[in-house]
N, CA, C and O atoms as a GROMACS GRO file, in nm:
protein
  336
    1VAL      N    1  10.798  11.008  11.315
    1VAL     CA    2  10.732  11.033  11.180
    1VAL      C    3  10.614  11.122  11.207
    1VAL      O    4  10.533  11.106  11.298
    2GLY      N    5  10.615  11.241  11.095
    2GLY     CA    6  10.505  11.327  11.133
    2GLY      C    7  10.572  11.466  11.192
    2GLY      O    8  10.510  11.572  11.189
    3LYS      N    9  10.673  11.454  11.233
    3LYS     CA   10  10.763  11.566  11.252
    3LYS      C   11  10.802  11.681  11.154
    3LYS      O   12  10.862  11.639  11.055
    4ILE      N   13  10.784  11.791  11.156
    4ILE     CA   14  10.857  11.900  11.046
    4ILE      C   15  10.956  11.955  11.083
    4ILE      O   16  10.960  12.027  11.183
    5TYR      N   17  11.067  11.927  10.996
    5TYR     CA   18  11.189  12.014  11.018
    5TYR      C   19  11.209  12.129  10.909
    5TYR      O   20  11.156  12.124  10.798
    6GLU      N   21  11.290  12.232  10.953
    6GLU     CA   22  11.375  12.315  10.855
    6GLU      C   23  11.509  12.254  10.826
    6GLU      O   24  11.596  12.250  10.913
    7GLY      N   25  11.530  12.201  10.697
    7GLY     CA   26  11.652  12.168  10.656
    7GLY      C   27  11.719  12.225  10.541
    7GLY      O   28  11.654  12.292  10.461
    8VAL      N   29  11.855  12.204  10.525
    8VAL     CA   30  11.919  12.234  10.402
    8VAL      C   31  11.938  12.114  10.322
    8VAL      O   32  11.945  11.998  10.362
    9VAL      N   33  11.949  12.169  10.179
    9VAL     CA   34  11.960  12.087  10.081
    9VAL      C   35  12.109  12.059  10.068
    9VAL      O   36  12.184  12.155  10.046
   10LYS      N   37  12.149  11.962  10.078
   10LYS     CA   38  12.289  11.917  10.094
   10LYS      C   39  12.361  11.870   9.939
   10LYS      O   40  12.475  11.893   9.897
   11SER      N   41  12.250  11.798   9.875
   11SER     CA   42  12.282  11.774   9.721
   11SER      C   43  12.165  11.714   9.664
   11SER      O   44  12.076  11.653   9.724
   12THR      N   45  12.176  11.739   9.545
   12THR     CA   46  12.033  11.694   9.445
   12THR      C   47  12.099  11.600   9.359
   12THR      O   48  12.214  11.607   9.317
   13THR      N   49  12.012  11.510   9.335
   13THR     CA   50  12.029  11.405   9.233
   13THR      C   51  11.907  11.396   9.116
   13THR      O   52  11.813  11.475   9.117
   14ALA      N   53  11.920  11.291   9.017
   14ALA     CA   54  11.828  11.269   8.913
   14ALA      C   55  11.679  11.247   9.008
   14ALA      O   56  11.576  11.301   8.970
   15PHE      N   57  11.682  11.183   9.102
   15PHE     CA   58  11.588  11.109   9.161
   15PHE      C   59  11.531  11.194   9.307
   15PHE      O   60  11.438  11.150   9.374
   16GLY      N   61  11.591  11.299   9.334
   16GLY     CA   62  11.541  11.385   9.434
   16GLY      C   63  11.667  11.446   9.502
   16GLY      O   64  11.772  11.463   9.439
   17ALA      N   65  11.651  11.478   9.641
   17ALA     CA   66  11.733  11.591   9.711
   17ALA      C   67  11.787  11.517   9.868
   17ALA      O   68  11.704  11.474   9.947
   18PHE      N   69  11.892  11.514   9.889
   18PHE     CA   70  11.925  11.477  10.033
   18PHE      C   71  11.919  11.613  10.125
   18PHE      O   72  11.976  11.716  10.091
   19ILE      N   73  11.854  11.603  10.227
   19ILE     CA   74  11.816  11.702  10.313
   19ILE      C   75  11.881  11.675  10.441
   19ILE      O   76  11.860  11.569  10.501
   20GLU      N   77  11.963  11.771  10.490
   20GLU     CA   78  12.002  11.769  10.640
   20GLU      C   79  11.931  11.826  10.750
   20GLU      O   80  11.958  11.944  10.774
   21ILE      N   81  11.822  11.752  10.843
   21ILE     CA   82  11.717  11.806  10.926
   21ILE      C   83  11.760  11.821  11.030
   21ILE      O   84  11.686  11.881  11.108
   22LEU      N   85  11.918  11.769  11.091
   22LEU     CA   86  11.966  11.764  11.212
   22LEU      C   87  12.114  11.798  11.198
   22LEU      O   88  12.138  11.763  11.082
   23PRO      N   89  12.200  11.834  11.237
   23PRO     CA   90  12.330  11.819  11.231
   23PRO      C   91  12.395  11.686  11.210
   23PRO      O   92  12.408  11.613  11.308
   24GLY      N   93  12.435  11.648  11.094
   24GLY     CA   94  12.471  11.510  11.055
   24GLY      C   95  12.354  11.414  11.034
   24GLY      O   96  12.376  11.294  11.026
   25VAL      N   97  12.252  11.454  11.027
   25VAL     CA   98  12.134  11.386  11.001
   25VAL      C   99  12.040  11.417  10.860
   25VAL      O  100  11.948  11.498  10.849
   26GLU      N  101  12.090  11.332  10.767
   26GLU     CA  102  12.020  11.348  10.626
   26GLU      C  103  11.894  11.257  10.583
   26GLU      O  104  11.885  11.136  10.604
   27GLY      N  105  11.820  11.320  10.533
   27GLY     CA  106  11.704  11.209  10.473
   27GLY      C  107  11.671  11.258  10.322
   27GLY      O  108  11.699  11.369  10.276
   28LEU      N  109  11.599  11.142  10.247
   28LEU     CA  110  11.581  11.170  10.119
   28LEU      C  111  11.448  11.239  10.088
   28LEU      O  112  11.341  11.185  10.114
   29LEU      N  113  11.460  11.368  10.030
   29LEU     CA  114  11.325  11.398   9.957
   29LEU      C  115  11.304  11.356   9.803
   29LEU      O  116  11.345  11.416   9.704
   30HIS      N  117  11.237  11.250   9.809
   30HIS     CA  118  11.211  11.205   9.663
   30HIS      C  119  11.166  11.295   9.579
   30HIS      O  120  11.105  11.388   9.633
   31ILE      N  121  11.180  11.299   9.429
   31ILE     CA  122  11.146  11.405   9.360
   31ILE      C  123  10.985  11.391   9.349
   31ILE      O  124  10.918  11.492   9.327
   32SER      N  125  10.933  11.282   9.362
   32SER     CA  126  10.799  11.272   9.382
   32SER      C  127  10.710  11.376   9.487
   32SER      O  128  10.600  11.429   9.469
   33GLU      N  129  10.788  11.380   9.584
   33GLU     CA  130  10.754  11.455   9.701
   33GLU      C  131  10.799  11.589   9.715
   33GLU      O  132  10.789  11.642   9.825
   34LEU      N  133  10.861  11.671   9.588
   34LEU     CA  134  10.891  11.796   9.607
   34LEU      C  135  10.766  11.897   9.581
   34LEU      O  136  10.764  12.010   9.630
   35GLN      N  137  10.680  11.854   9.512
   35GLN     CA  138  10.577  11.965   9.481
   35GLN      C  139  10.440  11.856   9.415
   35GLN      O  140  10.439  11.743   9.365
   36HIS      N  141  10.356  11.935   9.442
   36HIS     CA  142  10.225  11.848   9.346
   36HIS      C  143  10.254  11.862   9.204
   36HIS      O  144  10.330  11.952   9.167
   37GLY      N  145  10.203  11.783   9.122
   37GLY     CA  146  10.239  11.752   8.996
   37GLY      C  147  10.340  11.694   8.980
   37GLY      O  148  10.405  11.639   9.069
   38ARG      N  149  10.375  11.699   8.830
   38ARG     CA  150  10.522  11.661   8.820
   38ARG      C  151  10.624  11.737   8.792
   38ARG      O  152  10.618  11.839   8.724
   39THR      N  153  10.745  11.682   8.854
   39THR     CA  154  10.855  11.750   8.834
   39THR      C  155  10.947  11.666   8.746
   39THR      O  156  10.947  11.543   8.747
   40GLU      N  157  11.029  11.744   8.665
   40GLU     CA  158  11.113  11.715   8.550
   40GLU      C  159  11.247  11.702   8.625
   40GLU      O  160  11.311  11.597   8.623
   41ARG      N  161  11.286  11.810   8.690
   41ARG     CA  162  11.430  11.809   8.748
   41ARG      C  163  11.433  11.880   8.874
   41ARG      O  164  11.407  11.999   8.891
   42THR      N  165  11.468  11.796   8.957
   42THR     CA  166  11.515  11.831   9.106
   42THR      C  167  11.548  11.970   9.120
   42THR      O  168  11.501  12.033   9.215
   43GLU      N  169  11.627  12.027   9.036
   43GLU     CA  170  11.697  12.159   9.060
   43GLU      C  171  11.601  12.264   9.001
   43GLU      O  172  11.644  12.379   8.993
   44ASP      N  173  11.491  12.241   8.965
   44ASP     CA  174  11.381  12.298   8.894
   44ASP      C  175  11.314  12.386   9.009
   44ASP      O  176  11.261  12.497   9.000
   45VAL      N  177  11.334  12.288   9.138
   45VAL     CA  178  11.265  12.321   9.279
   45VAL      C  179  11.323  12.354   9.378
   45VAL      O  180  11.283  12.435   9.462
   46VAL      N  181  11.437  12.286   9.376
   46VAL     CA  182  11.530  12.306   9.508
   46VAL      C  183  11.681  12.284   9.443
   46VAL      O  184  11.702  12.216   9.343
   47LYS      N  185  11.780  12.355   9.516
   47LYS     CA  186  11.914  12.362   9.471
   47LYS      C  187  12.003  12.345   9.605
   47LYS      O  188  11.943  12.365   9.711
   48LYS      N  189  12.115  12.316   9.609
   48LYS     CA  190  12.193  12.276   9.726
   48LYS      C  191  12.201  12.446   9.782
   48LYS      O  192  12.192  12.557   9.729
   49GLY      N  193  12.223  12.398   9.907
   49GLY     CA  194  12.196  12.512  10.003
   49GLY      C  195  12.084  12.565  10.026
   49GLY      O  196  12.080  12.628  10.132
   50ASP      N  197  11.960  12.563   9.947
   50ASP     CA  198  11.859  12.587   9.991
   50ASP      C  199  11.783  12.557  10.132
   50ASP      O  200  11.782  12.447  10.187
   51HIS      N  201  11.731  12.652  10.170
   51HIS     CA  202  11.645  12.582  10.311
   51HIS      C  203  11.501  12.556  10.287
   51HIS      O  204  11.420  12.635  10.238
   52VAL      N  205  11.483  12.452  10.321
   52VAL     CA  206  11.330  12.414  10.305
   52VAL      C  207  11.249  12.346  10.423
   52VAL      O  208  11.310  12.295  10.517
   53ARG      N  209  11.153  12.346  10.419
   53ARG     CA  210  11.044  12.264  10.529
   53ARG      C  211  11.008  12.141  10.462
   53ARG      O  212  10.956  12.127  10.351
   54VAL      N  213  11.048  12.042  10.560
   54VAL     CA  214  10.996  11.913  10.517
   54VAL      C  215  10.926  11.846  10.615
   54VAL      O  216  10.938  11.900  10.725
   55LYS      N  217  10.853  11.739  10.613
   55LYS     CA  218  10.777  11.634  10.663
   55LYS      C  219  10.813  11.526  10.668
   55LYS      O  220  10.802  11.463  10.563
   56LEU      N  221  10.872  11.455  10.791
   56LEU     CA  222  10.914  11.331  10.800
   56LEU      C  223  10.811  11.199  10.782
   56LEU      O  224  10.740  11.160  10.874
   57LEU      N  225  10.812  11.145  10.667
   57LEU     CA  226  10.718  11.060  10.648
   57LEU      C  227  10.730  10.895  10.705
   57LEU      O  228  10.634  10.824  10.736
   58GLU      N  229  10.855  10.862  10.710
   58GLU     CA  230  10.874  10.732  10.715
   58GLU      C  231  11.030  10.707  10.755
   58GLU      O  232  11.111  10.779  10.696
   59VAL      N  233  11.071  10.630  10.832
   59VAL     CA  234  11.218  10.560  10.880
   59VAL      C  235  11.210  10.428  10.831
   59VAL      O  236  11.124  10.355  10.879
   60ASP      N  237  11.273  10.393  10.758
   60ASP     CA  238  11.294  10.242  10.685
   60ASP      C  239  11.372  10.157  10.801
   60ASP      O  240  11.429  10.217  10.892
   61GLU      N  241  11.371  10.038  10.796
   61GLU     CA  242  11.426   9.935  10.874
   61GLU      C  243  11.588   9.961  10.865
   61GLU      O  244  11.663   9.926  10.956
   62ARG      N  245  11.620  10.007  10.780
   62ARG     CA  246  11.777  10.063  10.791
   62ARG      C  247  11.821  10.196  10.843
   62ARG      O  248  11.935  10.240  10.850
   63GLY      N  249  11.695  10.258  10.883
   63GLY     CA  250  11.735  10.415  10.932
   63GLY      C  251  11.700  10.504  10.836
   63GLY      O  252  11.675  10.618  10.875
   64ARG      N  253  11.692  10.481  10.721
   64ARG     CA  254  11.683  10.580  10.623
   64ARG      C  255  11.574  10.666  10.624
   64ARG      O  256  11.462  10.618  10.632
   65MET      N  257  11.589  10.778  10.617
   65MET     CA  258  11.440  10.880  10.648
   65MET      C  259  11.374  10.927  10.495
   65MET      O  260  11.439  10.970  10.400
   66ARG      N  261  11.270  10.911  10.498
   66ARG     CA  262  11.186  10.985  10.366
   66ARG      C  263  11.087  11.087  10.417
   66ARG      O  264  10.996  11.087  10.500
   67LEU      N  265  11.155  11.194  10.314
   67LEU     CA  266  11.093  11.327  10.332
   67LEU      C  267  10.988  11.377  10.261
   67LEU      O  268  10.967  11.302  10.165
   68SER      N  269  10.907  11.476  10.264
   68SER     CA  270  10.824  11.522  10.200
   68SER      C  271  10.826  11.672  10.198
   68SER      O  272  10.845  11.724  10.308
   69ARG      N  273  10.810  11.755  10.091
   69ARG     CA  274  10.794  11.895  10.070
   69ARG      C  275  10.631  11.897  10.062
   69ARG      O  276  10.554  11.958  10.138
   70LYS      N  277  10.604  11.831   9.971
   70LYS     CA  278  10.460  11.825   9.914
   70LYS      C  279  10.360  11.832  10.005
   70LYS      O  280  10.262  11.905   9.990
   71ALA      N  281  10.381  11.747  10.117
   71ALA     CA  282  10.282  11.706  10.222
   71ALA      C  283  10.254  11.873  10.304
   71ALA      O  284  10.158  11.896  10.377
   72LEU      N  285  10.355  11.966  10.273
   72LEU     CA  286  10.345  12.089  10.376
   72LEU      C  287  10.290  12.190  10.265
   72LEU      O  288  10.288  12.309  10.297
   73ILE      N  289  10.248  12.157  10.149
   73ILE     CA  290  10.218  12.265  10.036
   73ILE      C  291  10.070  12.228  10.004
   73ILE      O  292  10.031  12.118   9.964
   74GLU      N  293   9.985  12.354  10.033
   74GLU     CA  294   9.822  12.326   9.970
   74GLU      C  295   9.810  12.290   9.844
   74GLU      O  296   9.871  12.354   9.758
   75LYS      N  297   9.739  12.196   9.813
   75LYS     CA  298   9.723  12.141   9.676
   75LYS      C  299   9.640  12.242   9.608
   75LYS      O  300   9.544  12.302   9.656
   76PRO      N  301   9.688  12.253   9.493
   76PRO     CA  302   9.655  12.356   9.398
   76PRO      C  303   9.486  12.299   9.358
   76PRO      O  304   9.459  12.179   9.355
   77GLU      N  305   9.391  12.401   9.333
   77GLU     CA  306   9.262  12.369   9.331
   77GLU      C  307   9.270  12.310   9.175
   77GLU      O  308   9.359  12.358   9.105
   78ALA      N  309   9.181  12.209   9.116
   78ALA     CA  310   9.172  12.176   9.001
   78ALA      C  311   9.077  12.275   8.923
   78ALA      O  312   8.972  12.321   8.970
   79ALA      N  313   9.128  12.304   8.793
   79ALA     CA  314   9.080  12.415   8.699
   79ALA      C  315   8.928  12.378   8.715
   79ALA      O  316   8.889  12.261   8.717
   80PRO      N  317   8.848  12.485   8.726
   80PRO     CA  318   8.691  12.478   8.694
   80PRO      C  319   8.659  12.437   8.564
   80PRO      O  320   8.732  12.477   8.474
   81ALA      N  321   8.551  12.355   8.535
   81ALA     CA  322   8.510  12.287   8.418
   81ALA      C  323   8.473  12.413   8.356
   81ALA      O  324   8.426  12.506   8.421
   82ARG      N  325   8.493  12.418   8.231
   82ARG     CA  326   8.435  12.512   8.134
   82ARG      C  327   8.310  12.474   8.098
   82ARG      O  328   8.290  12.359   8.060
   83SER      N  329   8.180  12.592   8.109
   83SER     CA  330   8.087  12.550   8.038
   83SER      C  331   8.056  12.599   7.891
   83SER      O  332   8.090  12.711   7.854
   84HIS      N  333   8.002  12.529   7.824
   84HIS     CA  334   8.000  12.586   7.702
   84HIS      C  335   7.859  12.649   7.654
   84HIS      O  336   7.850  12.702   7.543
   0.00000   0.00000   0.00000
């Protein structure tokens, strides 16, 4: 947990993408962990075959890995308030 991997997108779904981080080892990159802000479609951010950097967030009791791309991307600054 906490390690960073260079992975390959193996497949995309409505809820995220499966990333192969080691030969034969895949984890789930949930749509909410793709980028900061809302993502409507996984394919708007990543596509099958893309190489992505991800951070391992968690391994559950069944050995499933939860990954994040968002954790490695600097959060955009909030737009400054406009003065009138």
